[in-house]
N, C-alpha and C positions, 0 to 999 in steps of 0.2 A: 486613455483608458484601455486596458487590455480587452480583447474580444474573445468570442467563443466560436466554435464551428458547429452550427446546428446539425442535428442528425434526426432523421425521420423516426417516428414512433415505431415503425416496422423494424428498425434496427435494434430496438430494445428487446432483450430476452424476457418476454411476458407470456401470460396465458399458459398454454400447455407446455411451453418451453421452460418455464420456471415454476416448478411445483413446490408449493409451500408446505412445510411441516407445521401443522396447526399448533402443536403443543409448544414449539420453541421458536417459530418464526424464521427458520432457515429455509433457503431456497436452493433447489437442485438446478445446476446449469449444465451438468453432464452426469453420466452414470456414477462417476466417482468424484464429483466436485460440487460443492455447495458453498453458499455464503450466508452470513448473518449480518444484517445491518444493525449497528449499535449507535443510534442517534446520529452522530456526525461521521462515522467511519465504518468500514466493513472488515470482518474477519472471514477467512476462507478455510473450509474444511475439505481435506483431500482424503478420500478413501471410500470404498463401496458401502452402501447402506448395510447395516448389520455387521460391519467388519470386525467388531469386537476389540478386546484389549490389545493395545500396542500395534494395531494394524491400520492406523490412520495418522494424519499429520494436521496440526493447526498452523495456519499461516497468518502471522501477526496476532497480537494479543490485546486488542480492544482498547477502550477508553477506561479511565478510572471508574471503579464501581460496577464494572460489567462482568465480574467473575461468574455470578450466578447464571446470567443469560448465556454465556459461552458454555458453561458446564451443561446447562439444560439442552442447548442445541446439540452438543456432542452426544449426550445420552440418548436424545430422541433419534439421532441418525445412526449411531454406532452401537448402542446398547448401554444399559445401566452400568455404571462403573467402568466403562471402557476408557482407558487412558491412551494418550497419543504416543506413537513411537518417538516423536520429536515435535518441537515448536520451531518453525522456520520464520525468520524475520526479514521483511523487505527493508526495514530500517528501524531506527530506535526512537522516533518522535513519540511524544506523550500519548497520542491517540492511536498508536500502534503497539505500545508496550504498557498500556495502562494497568493491566493486572498480570503482567508477565511474571513478576517475582512470586506472586501467590499461586499462579497456575503451575509454574515450573516446580515449585516446592510441593504443592499438593499432589501433583501427578508424578513427581520424581522423574521429570522429563528433561532430556538434553535440549539445549537451545543452539540453533545454528544461525550464523550471520556472517557477513563479509568482514574481513580483517579491519577495514577502515571504520567500521562501526564499533569496534571493540571498546574504545574509550568511553562511549556512551552507554555501554552495557556492563562494564566492570567497575563503575563508580568513579572513574578517574578524571572525566572531563565533561563539561556541559556543552550543549550546542550554543552557537551564537544566538543572540537575542532575536526575537521576531521583528519584522519590519512592518509596522502599522501604516506607513506612508503609502503603501501600495493601493490603499483604498478598495473600492468594490463592494463594501457592505460591512455589516456588523461583525462578522467573523474576523475580518481583518482589523477592524478598529480595536477590538478587545484582545488582539493577539499578544500584547505585552503581558497579559495575565496567564498565558499558557506556560506550563512548566517546561524548563529546558534542562533541569538537573538530570543527571544520569540515574538509571537503575543499576543494580548490582546483582548480576547472575553469574559472576565470574566462576563459581564452583561448577556450573552446569554449561558454561559457554564453550562451543566448538566453532572453529573458523571453517567456513566452507572451503572445500579443496580447490586448488587452483585450476584443475582440469574442467571445471564447470559442472561437475556432477553434484547432485543433491542427495546425500547418502540415504535419507529416509524416503526418497521419492523417485523410485526407478522410472525411467522414461522421461524425466524432466532434466533440464539444465538451468543453471542460473546465469544471468547476464548482468554484468556491472553496468548500472544506469545512474551514474552520479549526477549531481547538480542540485537536487532537492536536499540531499545529504551526501557526504563524501563516499559512504559505503552502501548507498542505496542499490538494491538489486531488483530485477524482475525475473519471473520464472516462466519458462517456455517449454511446451511439449510439442515437438514436431509432428508426432503421429496424427494428431487431430487439430494442429495449429491453434492451440489454446494458450493464451497469454494471461498471466497474473502480473499486472504492471505496477502494483503498489501505488506510489504517488509520482512516478515518472511522468505520467499525465493522468488526468482524472476526467470523469464524465458528468461533473456538475460544477457549477461556479462556487467553489468551496469558500470563497471570500464572503459570500452572501448568505445570510441566514434564511432568506426566502427561498433561494435556489436549493439550499440543502434540504429544506422542508418539502419542496415540490418535486425534486428529483427529475426534472425534465431532462431527456436524453440530449446531451451536448458533449462536445469534446473540448477540453481546456488543457492548457499547460499545467504544470505542477502547482499546488497551492502557493500563491505568490508570497504570502507573509512569512513563510518558513524556508523558501528556496534561497540558497546562499551562493550559487554559482550558475548564472544563466547561460553562459557559453557551454558549459558541460551539460546542462539540462537540454539545450537544443540538440547537441550531439546524441544524447540518449534517446530523444524522441525520434531522431532520424534512424537510429539503429533499430528501434522497435517497429517503425513504419515499414522498414525494408523487409521485415519478416512476413508481412502481409497476413496477419492473424485472421482466423475465422471467427473466433470469439475472444472477448477480453473482459476481465473483471479488474477493476481498479480499487484503490483504497478508499475512494469516495465516489458515490454515484452508482447508477445502475449498470449491470453488465450489458454489453452490446455485442452484436454479431453481424456478419454478412458484408456485402459489397458497400453499402452506404457507410458503415463504420470504417471500412478500410479507406474509402475516399476521404472521409473526415480526418482520419489519422494522417494520411498523406498530405492533405492540405495544411494541417498543423505543422508537420515536419518541413514542408516547403516554405511556409511563411511564418515560421515560429516567432521571429522577433516582432513582427507586427501584431500577431494574434495574442501571444502569451506574455510579452515583456513590456513593461511600462517604460516611458522615456526617462523617468527618474525613479530612484529607489536606492536604499542603502546598499544593497548587494548588486544592483545594476552597475553602480559606480565603483564599488570596491568589493569584489567577490571574496568570500571567506573560504579558504581552501586549506587542507592539511599542510601544504607546502609552506605557507606563510605563517602558520601557527595560530591564526585567528580562529580556527575551528576547534582548537584544543585548549580552551580556557580551563583553569582550575574551577571546580564547582564551588 
């Protein structure tokens, strides 16, 4: 069974470090960065409080049915009617693009993603099926029910530039962190060492409904039931650990900060195969990569 890296409660961004917007339930983790938890996943909002129309960015687009909560969080933080300059995606899994089509249309917003995620965002290919054999709890067991079919935002889709810049997010760069999906990215700001990691690693045992509910601060590898290339996932965690971030927000779980978080991330990177990977599993034995075609099935 895969394991976790425990992290002290002091590493969690809590209390005065995470200010909640009572109306919409978003939480500030920096002057210009907040997140909104949507049941099983997080979305991130980049931009100063009161930034106004077209002066902020949404990172990822929630779970199905979450449009109203995302719009409420945006309005509470940036102002009524404030639309984003763009929506930036870490990847295209269902719990990160749940209301992408509706939000992009309603806000008339461009969508940015890595080129290798394009088939899952232009309607041309489905992700490989989830792997419930990884165990670990209810979320893994029911994973065959999770949608893998693509969304289609092809009219609004822009591929991230190869130089690592994120056009609507000055001061940030994207880092290719594949493994969970072929085109998964993380976002990094060197000036204050802030990392938005998506699902390259997470801070809760996403396979377990109990862990998702309690949100105890832990560091885990990417959600096992949807990770399709474990060797690539290990290299991605090694890349992110080498950055030595000061604070991190992931796609699932609470944001973490400080030395204890860094030690936990370094432990995960150094002992990834023991901590994060099961001895058996569909994609442990047979990774699904764009090169062999298995990740690009017709929907």
